[in-house]
C-alpha positions in Angstrom: 149.9 152.7 138.4 151.2 149.2 138.1 150.6 148.6 141.8 147.0 149.8 141.5 146.4 147.4 138.6 147.9 144.5 140.5 145.8 145.3 143.6 142.7 145.5 141.4 143.5 142.2 139.7 144.2 140.4 143.0 141.0 141.8 144.5 138.9 140.6 141.5 140.3 137.1 141.3 138.6 135.7 144.5 135.3 137.2 143.4 135.6 135.7 139.9 136.6 132.4 141.4 133.6 132.4 143.8 131.2 133.3 140.9 132.6 130.4 138.8 132.1 128.0 141.8 128.6 129.2 142.3 127.7 128.7 138.7 129.1 125.2 138.7 127.2 124.4 141.9 124.0 125.7 140.4 124.5 123.6 137.3 125.0 120.5 139.4 121.9 121.3 141.5 119.8 121.9 138.3 120.8 118.4 137.1 119.8 116.9 140.4 116.3 118.4 140.7 114.4 116.1 138.3 115.7 113.0 139.9 114.9 114.3 143.4 111.3 115.1 142.2 110.8 111.6 140.8 112.1 110.0 144.1 109.8 112.4 146.1 106.9 111.4 143.9 107.6 107.7 144.4 107.8 108.1 148.2 104.6 110.2 148.3 102.8 107.4 146.3 103.9 104.9 148.8 101.6 106.6 151.4 103.9 108.9 153.3 103.1 112.6 153.8 105.4 115.3 152.5 107.4 115.8 155.7 107.9 112.0 156.1 108.9 111.7 152.4 111.4 114.6 152.7 112.9 113.1 155.8 113.2 109.6 154.3 114.8 110.9 151.1 117.4 113.0 153.0 118.2 110.4 155.6 121.2 109.3 153.6 122.0 112.1 151.3 123.5 111.1 148.0 124.0 114.5 146.4 124.3 118.2 147.1 120.6 118.9 146.8 119.7 116.3 149.4 122.4 117.5 151.8 121.0 121.1 151.6 117.5 119.9 152.2 118.7 117.7 155.0 120.3 120.6 156.8 117.1 122.6 156.5 115.0 119.8 157.8 116.9 119.6 161.0 115.0 122.7 162.0 111.8 120.6 162.2 113.2 119.2 165.5 113.3 122.7 166.8 109.6 123.5 166.1 110.0 125.3 162.7 107.1 124.5 160.4 107.5 122.8 157.1 106.2 125.9 155.2 109.0 128.0 156.8 111.6 125.4 155.8 110.3 125.4 152.2 110.5 129.2 152.3 114.1 129.1 153.5 115.0 126.6 150.8 113.5 128.9 148.3 115.9 131.7 149.3 118.8 129.3 149.7 118.6 127.5 146.4 118.3 129.9 143.6 117.5 127.7 140.6 114.5 128.3 138.5 113.4 124.6 138.3 113.6 124.2 142.1 111.9 127.5 142.7 109.0 126.3 140.5 108.9 123.1 142.4 108.6 124.9 145.7 105.9 127.2 144.4 104.0 124.2 143.0 104.5 122.3 146.3 103.1 125.2 148.3 100.1 125.7 146.0 99.2 122.0 145.9 99.4 121.8 149.7 97.0 124.8 150.0 94.6 123.5 147.3 94.7 119.8 148.4 95.9 118.5 145.0 97.8 115.2 144.7 101.5 115.9 145.2 102.8 112.8 143.6 101.1 113.4 140.3 102.1 117.1 140.3 105.7 116.2 141.0 106.0 113.7 138.3 104.6 116.2 135.8 107.0 118.9 137.1 110.0 116.6 136.6 108.9 115.8 133.1 108.6 119.5 132.3 112.1 120.2 133.7 113.6 117.3 131.6 111.8 118.6 128.5 113.1 122.1 129.0 116.6 120.8 129.4 116.2 118.8 126.2 115.0 121.9 124.3 118.0 123.9 125.5 120.3 121.2 124.4 118.6 121.1 121.0 118.9 124.8 120.7 122.6 124.7 121.5 123.1 122.0 118.9 121.4 124.2 116.3 123.7 127.1 117.0 126.8 124.9 116.9 127.0 125.0 113.1 127.0 128.8 113.1 129.6 128.9 115.8 131.9 126.5 114.1 131.7 128.2 110.7 134.1 131.1 111.5 137.0 128.9 112.6 136.3 126.6 109.7 136.6 129.4 107.2 139.6 131.0 108.9 141.8 128.0 109.6 140.7 124.8 108.0 139.6 126.1 104.5 142.9 127.9 103.8 144.9 124.8 104.8 142.8 122.6 102.5 143.1 125.2 99.7 146.9 125.1 100.0 146.9 121.3 100.0 144.8 121.0 97.0 146.1 124.0 94.9 149.7 124.0 96.1 151.1 121.3 93.8 149.3 122.7 90.8 150.7 126.2 91.5 154.2 124.7 91.9 153.9 122.9 88.6 152.8 126.2 86.9 155.8 128.1 88.4 158.3 125.7 86.9 
């Protein structure tokens, strides 16, 4: 029985560790998406098309997101279309904000809408959502801290304040 539990434990540890690494990677990527969108909007405003802008942004990758996009853009040399590369990125990077960016990118390319303006609005929306989630976490912090406060800090303060008085009464 003990051997079975040890085997089960050792088989679950790598999966748990991989899941933690994946979540950490997704958090980092989610933080990098708005900055990437702003840079992409700036390069598009300078007069480059989407393919040139993506290639110039990922020429010297500074972060994980740019490295992933750079490895996918290498396929352009082998005749893969930009739409297929964007589809591959959609499956590879499983972050909601990046998924929305790719959907918006494909729609605006089909409809002929200005990409630069669309991307700047998209990055502002992503930052606003992140700000709202941070505010929501700040509002729930008071509720989360109340239990440890009542269980640990309040009894210690009660002993400090009432202890000397109780000792005087006992004498």
